[in-house]
N, C-alpha and C positions, 0 to 999 in steps of 0.2 A: 454689516452683520455677517455676510457671507465670508468676508475675509477673516473675521474673527473666528468663525466656526472652523474654517479651513486651517487656520494656524493652531487652533486648539487640538484638532485632530493630528496635525503634524507633530505637535508637542507630545501628544500621547504616543504616537508611533515611535518617536525618538526615545521616550522613556522605556518602551517595551524592548526596543532594539538594544539599548545600552544599559538597561536594568535600573540605572539611576543617574541623575544629573543635577547640577546646581543651576540656579537662575541664569547666571552669566553664560554658562556653557549652552544652555537652551537658547538664549538670545542669539549667540553667535551662530548656532546651528540653524536657526530659523531665519536669521537675517533681520531680527527685530531688536528693539532697545531692551535693556534689562527690565525697565518698568513694564513694558508690554509683556515680556516673558513672565514676569511675576504675576500679572493679571491672568494670563492664560493658565498658568499652573494652578493659580488660586481657584479658578473655575473648575478645573479638573478635580482638585481636592474637595471642593464643596459638593460635587456630584458623586464622589466616591471612586473616581477613575484614577486618582493618584493619592499618595500619602507622603508625608515627610519622615525621613529617617532621623530620629531624634539624636543619634550619635554624631552625624556629620552635617545635618541640616539640608541634605540633598533630597530630591524628590524621586519617587519610584512608582511603578504601577500599583494601583490600589485594588482592593478586593473585588470591586465591581467588574474589573477587566477579566478576572478569572471566572466570575459568575457568568458573564456573557459568553466567554469562550466555551464553558461547559454547556450552556443552553444551545449554542450553535452546534456544538459537536453532537449533542443528543438528537438533533434533528437531521443530521447528515445521513443520507442514504448512500453508502459507499458504492452500491451498484450504479446509481445515477452518475456518480463521479467517474466510475470506471467505464461506463458505456461509451462515452465519446472517444476514449482511448482505444476501445475495441473497434469502433467504427473506422477510426483513422488507420489502425493496423490492417484491417481488411482491405481498405482502399490501397494500401501500399503493397500488400502481398497477394491479394486476390485469392485468399484462402480463408477458411472459417476460423474465427477467434473465440476463445473461451475465457471466462473468469471463474475461478473455483476457490473454495476455502476448505480447510480441514475442520470437520465437525463430527464428533462422536466416532473418531477413528476411521472416518471415510471422507472422501472428497465429495462435496456437494457442488454441483454446477449452478452458479449464481446468475450467470448471464452468458449469452451467446450471440454472436453476430455472424450470419451466414454470408458466404460469398456467392457469386453467381455461377461459379464453377460446378460442374457435376460432381457429386460427392458419394452419397450412399448412406448407410446406417450410421448414426452417431448418437452420443448421449444428449438427452434433452435437459433443458433448464429444470432444476429441482431434483434431478436424479442423483442418487448416491452410489458411488462405486469405490472399490478398494483403492486406497491411496498407493499401495505398492505397485500397481500396474498402470498408473497414470503419471505423465510428466508433471502435471499439476501437483500431485501428492509428493512426488520426489523432491520438487523444488521447495515446497513448504517445509517438509520434514528435514531436508538437508540443512536448512538455516534456522531450525528451531533449537531451543535450549535442550541440554542433555536430559533433564527430567521429562520433557515432552517426548523426546525420542525414545527414552527407556519405557515409558508407559505405552507408547505405540508398539514397540517391538514385543512387549509382553502380550498385548492384545493380538498382534499378528501371529505370534507363536501359538496362542491358545485357540485361534480361529475366530476371535471376536472382531477381527478387522476385515474379514473376507466376505464373500457372497456365495460360497459353495461351488462356484464354477471357475474361479481363478486361483490356482494353487499358489500359495505365498512362497517367496524365496526363503532361504535360510537366513537366520539373523546375521551370520557372518557375511553372506553375499550381499544382503541389503545394506549393511553398514558400509561395505566397500563401494556400493553404488552411490550412497549418499556422500561419501568422501569425494568421489569423482565429480559429483554435481557441484560441490563447493569449490573444487579446484578449477573447473572449467566455467563456472558461472551460469550454467543452464542445465536443464534435464531433458531426457528424451524418453519417449515410449515408442518402441519399434514394433508396433502391432501386438503389444502385450495385452491390451484391453480388448481391442477389436482387430481381428486379422486384416492386414492390408491397410490399416489406418495408422499413420505415423504422426507423432506430435512432438513439439518442442515447447518448453515452458521456462519461465523465469519468475522469481518471487517479487512481490510488491510489499514494501515496508511502509509503515506509518511512522509516528513519532516514537514508538517503542521498539525494543530490540527484536520482537518476534514478527515473522511475516504476517501481514494482514490477509493476504490472498496470493494468488498466482495467476499469471496470464499465459495462455498457450495458443498455439496455432495447430490446427489439425488438417491433414492432407492425405490423399491416397499415396501409397508407397512410392509410386513412380514419380509423381510430381514433387513429393517431399525430397527424395534423393537428388533429383535434378536441381532443386533450389535450396538445398539444406543450408548452405552458408548464408544466403540472404535471409532465410527464415529465422535462423538463430540471431542474426544481428538485429532484425526488426523486432523480434519478440523481446529481446533484452532492452532495446531502446524504449519500447512501449511500457515495459515494467518499470524502468527507471523514471519515465515521465509520470506514470501513475504514482510511484513512490513519492516523488517530489510534491505532488498535489496532496496526497494523503498526509504527509508531514506538515504541510502548510495549514491543513485543516485541524491538525492536532489529533488525528485518529491514532489510537494506541494499541488496539487489540484486534484479534482475529474477528472476522465477520461471518455471517451466515445464520 
């Protein structure tokens, strides 16, 4: 019974990976006879996990696969997924790591893992700050679609994206900054939000084209400058690892 269940799951995984397959192909891939493959795929069809393509008689994933994927996706808390990546990042760099998303033209801090190093004042989880003065905001906006960027620039110019204490840059200067971020693959905040606190960030993507969030590391200016190269590398690696996991979970849109 266990072997049959295992082979049925393997058959389903093969169909998902290859989109569709015939009985003989499934049998070869699973190392079973065509008769066994036919029984396995028949079980999947009966339960709604597979269906037959009437034009070529091959089998493909059924509607129940999509239904389950949507149900799982709806229960995923991206912050829980990202938290372990932040913990690992802090262990590697011994500085504070942050997770942020763009929401209502501001960056919202979704999670933070503190280091044991002395630090000082910093943004708390749940706080909202102008995206244009944060490395998190620059990373997300630099990799967002043009309509998203245009809407943000309009809000920034009108004052709807600020907080009254951080003067926004000109549209031209901010566009140049975003272009620089895209070219180098990471963004920086050189004390723009909090004096003497420097940050580096990189975007995290899911299954869709827009960034889901961004990961950053914050450090006092002296420690940041001394370790900038390593911090950039580690943040980019952490964001890439998070992106792979978000894609595997089918997360498609921004969070927060």
